[in-house]
C-alpha positions as CSV (number, residue, x, y, z in Angstrom):
1,M,2.6,0.2,24.1
2,N,4.3,1.6,21.2
3,R,2.7,2.6,17.9
4,V,4.0,2.3,14.1
5,V,5.2,6.1,13.0
6,H,6.5,5.6,9.6
7,F,6.4,2.6,7.0
8,E,8.9,2.3,3.8
9,I,8.4,0.6,0.3
10,Q,11.9,-0.7,-0.8
11,A,11.2,-0.8,-4.7
12,D,13.3,-2.4,-8.1
13,K,11.9,1.2,-9.9
14,P,10.9,3.8,-7.5
15,E,9.5,6.3,-10.1
16,R,7.1,3.5,-11.2
17,A,6.2,2.6,-7.7
18,M,5.5,6.0,-7.2
19,Q,3.6,6.0,-10.4
20,F,1.4,3.3,-9.2
21,Y,0.6,4.5,-5.5
22,K,-0.6,8.1,-7.0
23,A,-2.5,6.1,-9.4
24,V,-4.4,3.9,-6.8
25,F,-4.6,5.9,-3.7
26,G,-3.1,9.5,-4.4
27,W,0.0,9.7,-2.1
28,S,2.3,12.3,-2.7
29,F,6.3,11.9,-2.8
30,T,9.0,14.2,-2.1
31,Q,12.7,13.5,-2.3
32,W,14.4,13.7,1.0
33,G,18.0,14.9,0.7
34,E,20.8,14.0,-1.7
35,K,19.7,10.4,-1.4
36,E,17.7,8.1,-3.2
37,Y,14.7,8.4,-0.7
38,W,11.2,10.1,-1.0
39,M,9.0,11.1,1.9
40,L,5.5,9.4,1.5
41,M,2.5,11.2,2.3
42,T,-0.7,9.4,2.7
43,A,-3.2,12.0,3.4
44,E,-2.9,16.0,3.5
45,K,-0.5,17.7,6.5
46,E,-3.5,19.0,8.0
47,S,-5.6,15.7,7.9
48,K,-7.2,14.4,11.6
49,E,-7.7,11.2,9.7
50,P,-5.8,8.3,11.9
51,G,-3.1,7.3,9.7
52,I,0.7,7.5,8.8
53,N,3.2,8.5,6.6
54,G,6.1,6.9,5.1
55,G,9.1,6.7,2.9
56,L,10.3,4.7,-0.8
57,L,13.8,3.8,-1.2
58,P,15.2,1.9,-3.9
59,R,15.4,-2.2,-3.4
60,P,19.0,-3.2,-1.7
61,C,18.1,-7.2,-2.3
62,P,15.9,-8.8,-4.6
63,A,12.3,-9.4,-4.0
64,P,10.0,-12.6,-2.7
65,A,9.5,-14.6,-5.7
66,I,5.9,-14.8,-6.6
67,G,3.7,-17.1,-3.8
68,Q,6.7,-17.0,-1.3
69,G,4.7,-15.0,1.1
70,T,6.0,-11.8,3.1
71,N,9.1,-11.5,4.6
72,A,8.0,-7.6,6.0
73,F,5.4,-6.4,7.8
74,V,2.1,-5.8,5.7
75,C,0.4,-2.7,5.4
76,T,-3.6,-2.6,4.7
77,V,-4.9,0.8,3.5
78,Q,-8.4,2.0,4.7
79,V,-10.5,2.5,1.4
80,D,-14.5,3.7,1.2
81,N,-14.7,1.1,-2.3
82,F,-12.8,-1.9,-2.4
83,D,-14.1,-3.1,-5.5
84,E,-13.4,0.4,-7.2
85,T,-10.4,0.5,-5.5
86,A,-9.3,-2.9,-6.6
87,V,-10.0,-1.8,-10.5
88,K,-7.4,1.0,-9.7
89,I,-4.6,-1.3,-8.8
90,T,-5.1,-3.7,-12.1
91,A,-5.0,-1.0,-13.9
92,A,-2.1,0.4,-12.5
93,G,0.0,-2.8,-12.5
94,G,-1.1,-4.4,-9.9
95,I,-2.2,-8.0,-8.9
96,V,-4.2,-9.9,-6.8
97,A,-2.2,-12.1,-4.2
98,M,-5.6,-12.4,-2.4
99,P,-8.9,-11.6,-3.4
100,K,-11.7,-9.8,-1.8
101,F,-12.8,-11.9,1.4
102,A,-15.6,-10.9,4.0
103,L,-14.5,-10.3,7.8
104,P,-17.9,-11.0,9.1
105,G,-19.6,-8.1,10.3
106,M,-16.5,-5.6,10.3
107,A,-15.3,-5.1,6.7
108,W,-14.0,-6.4,3.1
109,Q,-10.4,-7.3,3.0
110,G,-7.7,-8.5,0.3
111,Y,-4.0,-8.4,-0.6
112,F,-2.3,-7.5,-3.5
113,L,1.1,-7.1,-4.9
114,D,2.3,-3.6,-6.3
115,T,4.5,-3.4,-9.3
116,E,7.5,-4.2,-7.2
117,G,6.1,-7.7,-5.8
118,N,5.3,-5.5,-2.4
119,T,2.3,-7.4,-0.6
120,F,-0.3,-4.4,0.8
121,G,-3.8,-5.1,1.7
122,V,-7.1,-2.7,1.0
123,H,-10.1,-3.2,4.1
124,Q,-13.4,-1.3,3.3
125,T,-14.8,-1.0,6.9
126,D,-18.9,-2.7,6.1
127,P,-20.4,-3.9,9.3
128,N,-23.4,-6.3,6.9
129,A,-20.1,-7.5,5.5
130,K,-20.6,-11.7,5.3
């Protein structure tokens, strides 16, 4: 099998997108080289938690229209509290794409659009979800 080892977020306004992800998830960004490309860290370097890091770059073409659906992979972020995270997302300029729903006996899941129109998921493990 082959694992996903890196992801990228495309943005119309990279600075706005970085502020969104910093405010919601606490991610950090470092410009890489002289190009408009930022390395994206989702955890401290020494973290033993599973996950991957990524990058952020200017969008090379228009984003999908609202309601069009995605034309890329959708990444889902594990959180401790879905409802608190949803509040952070909307406060930072994100919008609900698919409201919170139960994956019975496993978790709470939902989908949002970031400030750039990108879809991402939020997942809170909860064996009591129904």
